[in-house]
N, C-alpha and C positions, 0 to 999 in steps of 0.2 A: 475121793472116788466121784462124786458128783460133779467136780471142776474137770476131771478128766476128758469126761464123759461129753461135757459141756463144748470144750474144747475142739473135741475132735468132731463134733455134729456143727460147729459153727467153721471149720475149717472146709466140710464135706459139703456142705450148704455154700459157702462162697465160691467155690471150684466149680459147683453147678451152674452158678448164677454169672459168673464170668465166663464161662464156657458159652452159656446161651446168649449172652449180649455180644460176645464175640464172634460167633456163628451168624447173628441175625442184623449188627447195625456194620456201615462204615468205620474204618480202624481208628479214625480222627475222634469220631464221636463218641465210639466206644471206649478210648480212653478216656473222656470226659467223665464219662457215665461211671465208668471204674473208679477212678479217683474219688467220685463224689459217694460212692456207695461204700468204699473203704473207708472215707472219715466216719460216714455215719455208723456202717457197722462197727467199725473200731471203738466209736463213742459209746453207744447202747452198749457192747460187749464189755468194755472196760466198769462200765456203771453195774452191770449184771455180775461179772466176778467181784467187783466192790463188794456188793450185797452177800455174794456166797460168803466172802472172807470173813466179813462183820459176824455173821451166824456163828462162826465157830468156835 
């Protein structure tokens, strides 16, 4: 259950951040920023999920 909630929270937060970035910056800069953020957040989220699975 903890894993499902964390995935949903991550998706919602990601969507809000991307929406904020695209509404405030020009498109080319926003694309670069989003791809960097996707890489970082995926890495962090993957690490977090790995820890959750290890606990089980």
